[in-house]
C-alpha positions, -999 to +999 in steps of 0.1 A: -189+176+121-187+148+147-167+118+143-178+086+163-154+057+169-160+027+176-143+012+204-140-027+202-150-046+233-117-061+251-137-092+259-149-099+226-133-122+202-121-114+166-138-133+138-120-163+128-100-164+158-100-198+175-114-193+216-084-199+236-078-229+259-091-210+289-123-201+274-126-238+260-119-251+297-149-227+312-174-235+286-169-275+291-164-270+327-202-252+326-219-282+307-205-307+330-219-286+359-254-286+339-255-325+340-244-329+377-281-331+389-290-357+357-256-377+368-270-377+405-301-391+396-282-418+374-262-430+402-290-430+431-316-447+415-300-467+386-262-474+393-263-482+431-295-503+429-282-523+399-246-530+422-267-538+450-286-563+426-253-576+409-238-577+444-268-597+460-265-621+430-237-637+437-239-636+478-245-668+495-268-663+528-239-669+550-224-640+533-199-654+509-196-656+472-215-679+451-231-689+418-258-712+431-284-680+428-274-679+393-277-714+387-307-718+397-322-690+370-325-724+349-351-743+370-378-749+349-402-725+368-383-696+367-374-703+328-414-705+325-417-670+340-390-654+315-407-669+289-442-659+299-427-619+308-410-626+269-442-636+252-464-608+271-436-583+262-437-589+228-473-595+218-482-564+235-450-544+221-463-556+188-501-547+193-493-512+207-468-507+174-491-517+150-522-500+164-504-471+177-486-465+143-515-464+128-535-440+151-504-418+146-508-420+107-543-403+112-531-378+132-503-367+108-529-367+080-548-346+103-545-308+107-513-299+125-531-275+147-563-291+147-586-302+176-580-337+170-544-340+169-542-317+200-568-339+221-552-370+205-518-363+215-528-347+252-548-381+256-519-402+248-498-388+273-519-392+301-531-429+290-493-437+284-487-430+325-518-445+334-510-479+351-504-499+382-532-505+408-556-474+390-553-490+358-561-527+373-592-515+394-605-496+360-600-531+342-619-549+370-646-529+376-653-525+337-650-563+325-643-581+358-662-608+374-688-584+384-680-558+361-708-533+347-694-545+309-697-579+320-730-580+338-747-561+306-734-583+286-745-613+306-782-603+314-787-583+281-773-599+257-767-630+269-728-630+264-705-647+292-670-629+290-660-657+315-679-688+299-643-703+292-622-694+326-614-662+344-591-651+317-587-616+329-567-626+361-541-646+340-517-636+308-543-633+284-556-603+307-524-591+312-523-591+269-553-567+274-542-546+301-504-541+290-518-535+254-540-506+269-509-480+277-489-498+252-506-482+225-506-449+235-467-443+245-467-458+207-482-426+196-463-406+214-428-421+204-434-428+166-453-395+160-419-373+156-407-403+126-440-394+110-440-355+112-402-360+099-418-377+065-417-347+042-444-340+018-420-333-009-409-366-008-446-377-018-450-351-045-417-357-060-425-392-063-457-384-082-442-361-101-421-393-116-451-414-121-447-436-089-482-448-074-490-444-036-480-482-033-446-475-049-440-444-027-446-461+006-427-494-006-393-477-017-396-443+002-419-442+029-416-477+046-378-478+045-373-445+061-399-453+088-389-488+094-356-477+120-380-457+138-407-481+142-386-512+153-368-488+177-404-477+190-412-516+196-382-519+212-390-494+237-425-510+244-412-541+248-384-528+275-414-511+291-439-539+291-409-564+305-403-540+333-439-532+345-448-545+380-474-526+394-502-536+371-495-572+372-492-573+408-528-555+413-544-579+390-529-614+398-535-620+434-527-657+431-496-672+414-466-656+395-471-664+363-439-632+351-407-625+365-415-594+383-441-613+402-417-644+409-391-617+421-419-604+446-425-639+458-388-644+464-385-614+484-417-617+503-426-651+508-431-664+538-434-704+531-398-708+519-372-684+535-338-674+520-351-665+486-339-629+489-308-630+472-326-654+441-346-626+434-318-605+431-305-628+408-339-629+387-339-591+388-300-592+374-317-615+344-343-586+337-313-561+339-295-581+314-327-584+289-335-550+291-302-535+286-296-561+254-331-542+244-319-508+249-285-507+231-304-522+204-328-495+206-298-472+207-285-484+175-316-482+159-324-445+172-290-437+153-295-449+125-332-434+122-317-401+135-291-399+102-320-406+078-348-384+093-325-357+108 
């Protein structure tokens, strides 16, 4: 009879024994090493540009320190640009949130592995990133002054899309174009929250005699309200910071802040406004920082309920 003995691994740790300080330092050091690329990305593309903008906002043309650039943020045309940017971001965020949430709910009620959900989810991922010059050209070619839809409606149906003015290249046009990529972004962001609503909660409410409206009013809506608000704030920040689409669509005038910044940095008529552009950029950073702080708070609460 052969007796097999098991020799314990010298490097193994006995159950119930806490890791030594040296082992904890090695594990924490490995975790920190793993986030070095991300920290480098944040420093190069976020921290340094923010620092450059903040320093430039309080720098005079002669190199000294001044608050004149920040004081000029109270000028009427700059305040009007901020107002239009906030209006544009708020309206498109609300449109994208409502329509995207309804579309996401339709996907949740469909088969999880069905063709409809896979196609719509994939399309939303593509369309949410479809912006800039390409998106502006697509709308100009479709419903522009000489777009094929515009000409078809004018020649065949007798409807002139621009009877009251060329609205596509103004703030109403930006509202339409921005909503195009806000809706699929809402689908991507809000779909996990909808998936977090468990069918057992609906069954429990029905077994207790609750109606569908009572379930959504007392259970579903309170649970989905934090992620819905958080997604709406994210859409607001996304629209507020968008530049390329508006720059390609609006050739004259600067109705929103990003275009005002472009004019201050590249104007050949009024020189010496580079630091004013940095002051406006600093104002945008403050607005986005506040919105994202609120978004983080809402996401923390929603994770507690749906985690």
